[in-house]
N, C-alpha and C positions, 0 to 999 in steps of 0.2 A: 557903567551901570552901578546901581546901589545894592549893597548887601549888608546884612546884619552879621558881624564877624565875631567869632570867638578866637581871641588871640592867646588866651591862657585859661586854664580851668578855673571856674568860679561860678557864682550865682548869676541869674539873668541880668542883674544890674551891671555886670562887668562886660556885657556885650556892647558893641559899638557899630553904628551905621557909617559906612564909608563908601566912597567911589572906588571901584576897582575896574580893571580892564574887562571888556566884553570877552565872552568865551568863544572858542572854536571847537567844532565837532571833529573829534578824532575818528579813526576807523571804527565802524560799528556803533557809533554814538549819534545822538541827536542833541541839539541845543534847543531848549524850550524857553520861550518868552513866558515867564511865570505870571499867571493871572490870579492864582490862589494857591495857598499852601496850608494844609491842615496842621494844627497844633496837637502834638501827642505827648504822652508821658515820657517816652524815650528821649524826646528833645531836652527835657530837664536833666536827664542823666548824662547825655553825651557831652554837654557843656561842662560837666563836673568830672569827666573822666571815669564815670561809673558804669558806662554801657559796654556791651560786648565789642563794639567797634570804636576805635580811637583814631579819627582822621588826623592827618598832620595839620598843624597850625599854619596860617589862619584858616578857619573853615566856618561855614554857616550851618546852624541846625536846620531842621525841616526835612522830613523824610517822605512826604507825599505831596505831589503838586498836580495842578491842572493848568493848561495853557496852550499856546500855539507853537508848533514847530517852526523855529527860526532858521535852522541850518541842519542839513543832513550829511553825515559822514560817509566815507567810502564803504560800500558793501551793504548799505541799508536800502532795502527794496520795498518794505511794506508801509513806510511812512514817507511823506513828502512835505516840503515847505508849505505852511498854511494850514496843516491838519490840526484840529483840536484834539488834544490828548490828555490823559492823566497818567501819572508815572510814579513808580516807587524809586526814590532816590537814595534813601538811607540818611543822607544829610545834604545840605546845599540849597534847600528849598526856600529859605528866608532870604531871597535875593530876586533881582529882576530877571535873571537868567540862570539856568542850571543845565549842565551837561550830564547826560545819563545814557547808559547802554540802551540801545534801541529795543532790545527784547524785554526791557522793563517798562516800556511805554505802550499804552493801549489807546486805540481810537475812542473818543467820547461818543456816546449815543447822541443822535440829533436832538437838539432841544434841551440837553442837560446843562444846568448851570455850572460855571466853573467852581463855585464854592462847594456845591454838592459833589462834584467829581473829585475834589480834593479832600473829601470827607469819607471816602469809601474804603480804601485799601487797608489801612491800619486797623480801623475799628470793625468794619464788616468783614474784611478778609480774615482777621484774627478770630472773630467770633464764629464765622461760618466754618472755618477749619476746625475749631474746637468742637463745635456741636455736631458737625457732619462727619469729619474724618477721625476725630479722637473719641468722642463719646458715642457716636452712632445714635444720636437722639431719635427716639421713635414717637410717632403721634400717640397721644394719650399718656405719655410719661409726664412726671412732674419735674420741672426744672427750677432750681433756685438760682437767682442771679444776685450776687453780692455787689455792692457799689452800682446798683442798677441804673442810676441816672447819669453816670459818667459816660465817656465816649464808647468804650468797648462794652460796658454794661448795658447801655440802652440799645446798642446794636444786637447784643445777645438776646435781650428781651424781645425786640422786633423779630429777629430770626426764629426764636423759639416759638412765637405765635404762628409765624408762617409755616413752621414745620409741624404744627399741630399739638404742641405740648401745653400743659397747664403750667403757667409761669408765676412763680412767687418772686416779687421784687422786694429786695431789702436795701434800704438807703438810710441816710443819716438825718433827714429832716422832712417836715411835711411838704415843703415846696418841691423837693426832689421826688417824693412819692406821688405828688399830684401829676408831675410829668409822666411818671411810670404808668399811672392810671390811664392817661391819654393814649399811651402806647399799648394798652390792652392787658396790663397785668391782672391776673386773676386774684391774687392776694398781695397785700402790702404790709411790710414790716419795717418799723423804725427801730433799728437795732441799737440806737442810743437810749431808747426808752423801754424796750421790751426784752424779755428773756428769749433770745433767738432760738435756743434749743427747745425750750418748752413750747413756744409758738409753733415751730416746725413739727414737733411731735403731735400737737393738737390738730394740725392740718392733715396729718397722715404720712409725714416723712417725705423724703425727696429721692428721686432716682438719679438726677444729674445735678451737680453743683458747679457753677461757673464762678470762679473766685479770682478777680483781679486786685483784691484788696489785701488779703493776708492779715497779719496782726492778730488781734484778739478774737476775730470772728471765725477763724478756720476750724478750730477744734469743736466749738459748739455746733457748727454746721455739720461737720463730719459725724458727730454723735447722733444726728438726726437722719443719717443716710439709711435708705432702704437696702435690702439684700441685693447684692450684685449691682450696686450703684457705681457711678463714675464721678470722681472728684477731679475737676479741671483746674490745674494750677496755671494761672494766666499771668499774675504779677503781684506786686507787693506795694500798692499805693499807700497803704497805712504806714509804710516805712520799716516794718518789722517782718523778718522772715520767720514764720512760726515753726516750732518743733512739733511734729505730729507723733503721737503715741502709736507705734506700729501695731499694737494689739487691736486697734480699732478697725483697720482694713481687714485684719485676719477674722475678727468676730463677725463682720458684716459681709465678708466675701466680696468686698468692693475694690475697685482699682483707683489708684491715684495717678493721674496722667499729666505730664508736662505739655504745655502748649507754647511752642516757639514758632509763630507763623513765619517770621523772616527766614529762618533756617529751612522751613518746609518749602517756601517759595523758591529758595535757592537750590535745594536738593531735588525737588519734585516739580519742575516748572510746568509740565503738562497737566498734572493734577491741579496745580494752583490756577492755571489758565482756565481749566474747566470750571473751577469754582467762581472765577471772575465772570465767566459767561452766564452762569446760573444767577449770580447776584444781579447782573445787569438785567436779566429777564424779570427778576423780582421787582426791580425798579420800574421797568417798562409797564408791568402789570399794576403798578400803583401800590404794591404791598410793602416795599422797602422805602422808608422815609427818614433819611438822616435829619437830625435836629441840629440846626446851627444856631448857637446862642448869640454869637457876636462875630462881626468881621472887623479886623484890626488893620491899621497901617503897619508898615515896617518898623516905624519908630515906637509903636505901641506893643510890639511883639514881646519885649521883656516883661511887661505887665501881664500879658496873656500867659507867659510861662509861669509867673508867680501864681496866677489863678489856678493853673494846673497843679502846681506843687501843693497848694493849700486846699485842694479839692473843692474849689468853688464852681467848677465847670459842670454844666449840665449839657450833655450831648457834645457838640464840637465847637471849638474856636477856630477861626480861619484867619490867616494873614493874607492881605492883598498887597503885594509889593508895588 
């Protein structure tokens, strides 16, 4: 089978496509014939040795896949050969096959496209955990989404509207904001052209801030926080981890909350599974609509990772091995 391999830490251009032996399912595993693999920001970190997980070389990036069960290992009862599934792999997805623990694979709803199924877990799983479990977002509250046209940002916007919030979408150019408007954003802010803090204050402040960007936008957003607000620290796509003046949470009586969906899924599998069921129900109802910008080949995957690094992605990129 073909796989995109990381043999040493480096940029996406250092990755190579090679033929490697087909995989065998060990006890408690399934092998999936990969039809689609979502591209996510952690993929750009794991190949440079900057992520929480450091797989042994050689490995393939790619943390969420959809495909067909090719082989079932000993002790697996809920899946069988031929089942359509989507799965959280952590890495290994940029390949024609991947082996994964069976409890990380979920049956796909009938009629769901593979590319859509490979676009759910990281973005919508992270955003739903953040808004539901961490912030307890309530209908009628005001949610600010920074980096609102990116993968997790657009998912947070989509879910915020489903949950009944007023959503302010902040992004870096008119094209991205136009997509946010299609997804129902109530207010649009180009934070490269407008004073973020002053615009938020004019709107009436915010109750929940979803921040996958960091960098220069964190403090001005926090200064516009309403009393007893919740600031969700999701990631640092801007490349800079901001320093927060701790007097601001004190004065506003607000909470700064970390969001680490991968650890949540590992530590609280039952709660995560319940979230997955609820997300699939949103999809069946036509409320949840992942935006797929482009589907790439395995050979084009390094270019997709560069697009992710340089923040050119709107919604999701998907690799079809």
